[in-house]
C-alpha positions as CSV (number, residue, x, y, z in Angstrom):
1,M,-9.1,-19.7,28.9
2,G,-6.9,-17.4,27.0
3,V,-4.1,-18.1,24.5
4,R,-1.0,-19.7,25.9
5,R,2.3,-18.4,24.5
6,V,5.9,-19.3,24.7
7,V,8.5,-16.7,23.6
8,T,11.7,-18.3,22.4
9,R,14.6,-17.6,20.1
10,E,15.2,-19.0,16.6
11,A,18.6,-20.3,15.6
12,N,19.3,-16.9,14.0
13,G,18.5,-15.1,17.3
14,R,15.2,-13.7,16.2
15,A,12.4,-13.8,18.8
16,S,9.6,-16.2,18.1
17,R,6.2,-16.4,19.7
18,I,4.6,-19.8,19.6
19,A,1.0,-20.0,20.8
20,V,-1.9,-22.4,21.4
21,D,-5.4,-21.1,21.6
22,P,-7.7,-23.4,23.6
23,G,-10.7,-21.5,22.1
24,E,-10.1,-23.1,18.7
25,F,-11.1,-26.5,20.1
26,G,-14.2,-28.0,21.6
27,C,-12.1,-29.6,24.3
28,A,-10.8,-26.2,25.4
29,R,-10.4,-27.3,29.1
30,L,-8.2,-30.2,28.1
31,V,-6.1,-28.0,25.7
32,T,-5.7,-25.4,28.5
33,E,-4.4,-28.1,30.9
34,L,-1.9,-29.4,28.4
35,A,-0.8,-26.0,27.2
36,D,-0.3,-24.8,30.8
37,E,2.1,-27.7,31.3
38,W,3.9,-26.9,28.1
39,V,4.3,-23.2,28.9
40,E,5.7,-24.1,32.4
41,L,8.0,-26.8,31.0
42,A,9.3,-24.5,28.2
43,G,10.0,-21.8,30.8
44,T,12.1,-24.1,32.9
45,T,14.0,-25.9,30.1
46,G,14.7,-23.2,27.5
47,F,13.5,-25.3,24.5
48,S,14.4,-24.3,21.0
49,A,11.8,-22.7,18.8
50,S,11.6,-26.0,16.9
51,S,11.0,-28.1,20.0
52,N,8.2,-25.6,21.1
53,R,6.6,-26.0,17.7
54,H,6.6,-29.7,18.1
55,Y,5.0,-29.5,21.5
56,R,2.3,-27.2,20.0
57,Q,1.8,-29.7,17.2
58,A,1.4,-32.5,19.7
59,I,-1.2,-30.6,21.7
60,R,-3.1,-29.5,18.6
61,D,-3.1,-33.0,17.0
62,F,-4.4,-34.6,20.2
63,A,-7.0,-31.9,20.7
64,A,-8.3,-32.4,17.1
65,H,-8.5,-36.1,17.8
66,V,-10.5,-35.6,21.0
67,D,-12.8,-33.1,19.3
68,A,-13.5,-35.7,16.5
69,S,-13.8,-38.8,18.5
70,V,-14.9,-38.1,22.1
71,P,-18.6,-37.5,22.8
72,A,-19.1,-34.3,24.9
73,A,-15.5,-33.2,24.1
74,G,-16.3,-29.9,25.8
75,A,-16.2,-31.6,29.2
76,A,-12.9,-33.4,28.5
77,S,-10.3,-32.9,31.2
78,L,-7.3,-34.8,32.5
79,A,-8.9,-34.7,35.9
80,R,-12.2,-36.3,34.9
81,R,-13.1,-39.9,34.3
82,E,-15.9,-39.0,31.9
83,P,-15.6,-38.3,29.0
84,D,-12.9,-40.9,28.7
85,V,-9.6,-39.1,27.9
86,H,-7.7,-42.2,28.7
87,H,-9.4,-44.1,25.9
88,A,-8.9,-41.1,23.6
89,V,-5.1,-41.0,24.3
90,T,-4.6,-44.7,23.8
91,E,-6.7,-44.7,20.6
92,R,-4.7,-41.7,19.3
93,V,-1.4,-43.6,20.0
94,R,-2.8,-46.6,18.0
95,L,-3.9,-44.4,15.1
96,L,-0.8,-42.1,14.8
97,P,1.4,-44.4,12.7
98,A,-1.1,-44.5,9.9
99,R,-0.6,-40.7,9.3
100,F,3.1,-41.0,8.6
101,A,5.5,-43.0,6.4
102,A,6.6,-46.4,7.6
103,G,9.5,-46.0,10.0
104,S,8.8,-42.3,10.8
105,R,9.8,-40.9,14.2
106,M,6.9,-38.5,14.3
107,P,4.2,-40.8,15.8
108,C,6.4,-41.7,18.8
109,W,7.6,-38.1,19.1
110,L,4.0,-36.6,19.1
111,A,2.6,-39.3,21.5
112,G,5.7,-38.9,23.7
113,R,5.2,-35.1,24.1
114,V,1.6,-35.6,25.2
115,R,2.8,-38.2,27.6
116,I,5.4,-35.8,29.0
117,L,2.8,-33.1,29.6
118,V,0.4,-35.6,31.3
119,G,3.3,-36.8,33.5
120,R,4.2,-33.2,34.5
121,R,0.6,-32.7,35.5
122,I,0.7,-35.9,37.6
123,A,3.9,-34.7,39.3
124,H,2.1,-31.7,40.8
125,P,0.2,-32.7,43.9
126,G,-2.4,-29.9,43.5
127,R,-3.4,-30.9,40.0
128,A,-5.9,-33.7,39.7
129,V,-5.4,-36.4,37.0
130,D,-7.6,-39.5,36.3
131,V,-5.7,-42.5,37.8
132,R,-5.9,-44.3,34.4
133,L,-3.9,-41.6,32.8
134,A,-1.2,-42.0,35.5
135,G,-1.0,-45.7,34.5
136,W,-0.6,-44.8,30.9
137,A,2.1,-42.2,31.6
138,D,4.1,-44.8,33.6
139,G,3.7,-47.7,31.1
140,A,5.1,-48.5,27.7
141,L,4.1,-46.1,25.0
142,G,3.6,-48.8,22.5
143,L,5.2,-47.1,19.5
144,R,8.6,-47.8,17.9
145,R,10.9,-44.8,17.8
146,G,11.4,-45.1,14.0
147,R,14.4,-44.0,12.1
148,T,15.4,-41.1,9.9
149,R,15.4,-41.6,6.2
150,S,17.6,-38.6,5.3
151,W,21.0,-39.1,3.9
152,S,23.3,-36.3,3.0
153,G,25.5,-38.3,0.7
154,P,29.1,-39.2,1.2
155,S,31.0,-37.4,3.8
156,K,34.2,-35.5,3.2
157,H,36.0,-38.4,4.8
158,S,34.7,-41.1,2.4
159,G,37.5,-43.0,0.8
160,S,40.1,-41.5,3.1
161,R,40.8,-44.8,4.8
162,R,43.3,-47.1,3.1
163,G,40.7,-50.0,2.9
164,N,38.2,-47.8,1.2
165,R,40.7,-46.7,-1.3
166,R,41.7,-50.2,-2.1
167,R,38.1,-51.4,-2.5
168,S,36.9,-48.5,-4.5
169,P,38.4,-49.3,-8.0
170,A,37.1,-52.9,-7.7
171,G,33.7,-51.7,-6.9
172,W,33.7,-49.3,-9.9
173,R,34.9,-52.1,-12.2
174,A,32.2,-54.4,-11.0
175,R,29.6,-51.7,-11.6
176,A,30.9,-51.2,-15.1
177,V,30.6,-54.9,-15.9
178,L,27.0,-54.9,-14.6
179,A,26.2,-51.9,-16.7
180,R,27.5,-53.7,-19.9
181,D,26.0,-57.1,-19.1
182,P,22.9,-56.7,-16.8
183,L,21.9,-59.8,-15.0
């Protein structure tokens, strides 16, 4: 079970090697299965370096969860009923939101990437997958997509519409009054 690598390009054109080493985890067989799907998917889609890093993060996070919570994690595999990878993945989905700020997109994103990899494995007739995982991959994820909280400030077009120009002085006057006489 060797290291799985994806070679991709950064936005600046520089080559980037993104790797997952199944040997870092007790559930190395499971990591190998997920990483093989990721390498295959990345090879056919041409993901950006950033997308590949997020897939790597999703695999590593899930593997760390399996190592910490599944008895006999070394035997974990998408193809086996025991140890229960289905329970591990549904429990991981339940716990993910607690690791991020309220409204974050990351829990849904990370769980969704693992789900995509499991779904790809199911789509290959020669690759065995526990039937319960097939049901999970086809069902609702159970996480909200979240929202971004970044705001870059007013755009170069702010105030360019006639209505905005008309309302702006009144808004500033109201703000000045509140500054002098707070509620």
